[in-house]
N, C-alpha and C positions, 0 to 999 in steps of 0.2 A: 619214723620214719616218714618223712614228708612227701607227700604226694606233689609232682609236676604237676601244675593245671596250665595247660595249653589251651589255644582256640584253632578250630577248621574253620576253613575257608572255602574246602572243594566239595562242599554237600551237593550231592544230585536230589532232585527230586524224589527217586524212587525212596534213597535212605531215609529223607525228610518224610514221606508218605509212611511208611514203615513205621516211624516214631508215632505217628502221631494217629495210627489206625491200631495201635497194639491195644490188649485190654486195657481199659479206666484205669484199674487200682493201681497195675503194673506200670503204665503211662505216669500217673501220680506219682507213685513210689519214686521212680527212677528221678523224674524231675526235682522233687523234695530232697534227694540226695546230692544230684547236682547243686543246686541250691548254696545247701549246708557248706559244700565243700568251695564255692567262691563268695559268699555273702554271709552275712550275719543271720539268721534266719527268724528271728526277734524283731529284727530293726523295718519299718518301712518310711520312704520317704515320703516326705507331706509338699506338695506341691499347689501352689496358686495361680490359676489362671483368670487373668481379667481381658475382657472387651476392651481394648481402647481405643477403636475405631468398629463401630456397630453397623451391618446390614448397608444396602447397596451396591453389592459386590456384581459385577459385571459377568462371572463366570457362570455355568448353570451347571455344576455339582448336584445330581440327582438327590442326595440326602441333606440339601445345606438350607435352613430356613434364614440365612443370609444373602441368597442370592435376588438380585433386583427383578426378576422375571417371576418369581413365586409369591404366593398372596399368602403371607403369612403374616402373624401378628406380633413380628419383630418390629422395632420401630429405629429408624435411620438413625446413627450417631455419629458425628464428625469426631474426628480425633479430641481426646480428651484433654483438658490442661495439664501440664505437667507436673504442675503440684500437688494435683487430685490424682495422679496414680501414683505419684510417691507415697501420699496419705497411706492408700490402699497398701502398697509394698511394707508399710510400716506396721500395718496392723495383722498382717499377713506374718508377719516374722515373730510378733508378740505372740500370734498364735501358734507357733511354731513350725512355720514353712521354715525351709530351707532353701528351695527354689521357687522364683517367682518369673511366670510368665507371662507375656503379652501378647495378646493377637490384635492383629488389624484386617477388618475384611477388604481386602486389597489383592488384584490380580497380581501384580508385581509390583516390587517396590520403586519408585519414581525418585530421582535426585531433586527435591525441592525443600520447600520448609518443612512440610509435614516429617520427612525422615530426617531433618535437623532435626526437629522435636523428638524423636524417637530416641535420637541418639544421646540427649540429655539427658531422656529419660533412663535408658542405659545407664547412664555414668553415675547418675544420683542413685540407684539400686545396687551400684556394684559398691558405691561408697558404705553404703549399709552391711557389707559384709555378707550378701544373700547371693546365690547362682543365679544370673539373670538368661532369661530363656527370650526367645520373639518367634513370632509363627509370622509371618510378613506377606506369606507368597514367593511369587520366583524372585531371584536373588542373582546381580552380578557375583562377579569376582571382587570389585573394588568395593561394590556395597559391602560384601562381608566383610572384606577388610574395615571398613570402616567401623563395621561394629563390634570388630574382634578390638580395635584400639580402644573402642569405649567402655571395655569391659565385659563384652557380651561369652557366656560361656555356654551357650547350647544353642542350635535354631533348629527347630520342628518343623519338618517339611514330610509329612507322611504318603507314603505308596498310595495308602486307601484299598487298592484292591491288585491285582495281577494285572499285566502286561496287555494279556490276552483280552479282560474283558473290562478294560481302561475305558474304550471306548464306547461302552454301553453305559456310564455311570456319567463320563465327561466328554463332551467334544470342545469344548474351549480352549482347552491345551491337550498337549501329548506327555504319553507314561517319559517320554523320552525327557522332555521339559524340567520334570520331577527329579529326574535322574540327575542332570544338570545342572541344578539349584544346590542337590545334598553334595557334589562333586565341587561345587565352587564355595560352599561353606568349607568343607576340607580342608581345600587349599588354603584356605585364612587363617586354619589354626584351630575353629571353632570346634565345639564337638556336636554330633548330629543326634536329633530326636526324631525317629522313623517308623512307624510302623502300620497300621492299616483297618480298616472295617469291616466286621463281619457281619450278614445279614442284608447285602445289599441286593442278595439275589443270585450271585456267586455260586459254582460248584466246591467242591472239597480238592477239586486240581487245581482251582483258583488261587484259594488259599496256601497252599501250598507252594505254589510258584510264588507268592506274594513274600512269604516267609523265606525262600529259598534267594530270590534276588536280596536279600536284608543278608541273610547269611553268608551268600560269597562276594558280597561287599571286601573290598582288602581289607578293612578296617570296622568290624559289625559297630552301627550306632549304638552307641552309648546308651541310650534309653529308647525303647520299644514299643510303645503304646498298642494296646489292643484295644480296640472298640467295637460297643455292639451299637448297630444303629438305633437312633434314638428316630421313633418315628412320629416327623413332624407334620402337622395335620397344612395341607398347602405345599406339600413338596410332593413328588414324581413317586417318593416310595411310603409315601405315608401309610398306604396301605399293605403294606410289608407284614410277615406274621413276627413276632417276639421271638428273638436270637435264643435256643434254648442252652440253659447254663452250661451241660457237660459239653455243647460245641465251644462257651468261651476256656474252658476248664483244659478242653484239649488244646485249642489255640496257643493258651498261655506257656502249658506245660510243655508244648513241642518249641515254641521259643526259647524258653529256659533252658532246653537240652543242646538246641544245636545255639545257641549264642551264652554261652553261662554267664560271660564276666557283665555283660548289659543289665541296667536295670529292665525289669520288665514292670509295665504299668498297667494296671487295671483301671480303664481310662473311659468313657461316653458308655452309659446305661447302666451305673450302678446303680440308680435312684429305682431301677426298674428290681434291684437284687435283693433280696433279703440276707440280712448277717450271715444266715449259714450257706448261702451262694458265697457269696464273696471270701466267704472261711475258704472253702474248698479253693479259689482261685488263689489266694493267700499259697495254700499248702501246696499247689502246683506251681508255685515259684515267681506268685507277684510279689513285687516290692517296693512297687511306689503306685501312689493316686493321685490325684487331683480333690483338692477339697478348700472350701472358701465359709468366707461369713454372709453370703446372699443368698446360697440354694442353687445357686445357676454354674454352670459349665459353658461359657461366651452366652448361649443362649438358650441354653436346652437344662431341664432340671439337673442336681446334683446332692447329693449330701453334705449335711453344715458339719464346720470344721467341729464343732461340739458333739454331733452325731459320730462323725468316724474317729474321734478320741475316746468315745466312749465305745465303740464299738472294738479298737485294737485294745484297748483296757480287758473286754472279756475275750480276749481270744490269748491276751497273753503277749501279746505285742507292743512296739511302743515307737516314738516316731524316732528315725534316723537323724542324727546331728551331723552338722556339715563337717567336713574332715578338711583339716588346715595342714 
């Protein structure tokens, strides 16, 4: 008999905390079971993320090497030429990526020639039959509509952390600004990619609160990235401790259970994880990663496509194919 699959949107923080805190083996077993009900467990979505405009950002996100006020080794780069971006997308598709994401270090999108060029990039990549994703900062509803009309599939706008802890990490915008952009994206008919970062100095309750915000949305984000802080010299969080792998596994497993239809992306921090550690994350329900040819995730280290394909082979996994 076919099991009826339904998603819940009325999760309480207490329920989520109870899931998160259960014995690790029980948690992973439950998450793996949910994963198999909703997804092909052997498939992992390969996404490529390209920084199309790097550095010089006026925001003060404590973790980010692209903030202009911090002294990091990031070289400021203006918006890349459209043809350069399209060439990167072509290479990514050949390497097996089904989603191409473009990131620009902007506080918000402005209605100018640079945004017009991003629109052209979205159109060009969409014509390659790839899912196109952007992360460009805050966005109005009209700007989201323009992106949708150009063929944008997804927009990334992470919550980063809980509403309660947010002002400890960022002071140049409010948590509500994040929610407003996500709502604008939804109204335009674009799918949402939104998750957060652990290792910022937040409490377990902050992590639970962030997950609760996502899981009680009227529609769950289609993609939920779980990032481990990458400690970059020159940023305020450079001396934070490396996040423990079991904390990542717990976050991924909990996200999988409470947002079963979403892709859960094992995102930043993979360069510091062993293959075995990443295997635990896949077992706990992760089914999406960022990969690429240049060992970079925007401006921080990331495994290469060749290394990732080798890892997937070792684990009996395979790249997800685009569904038409």
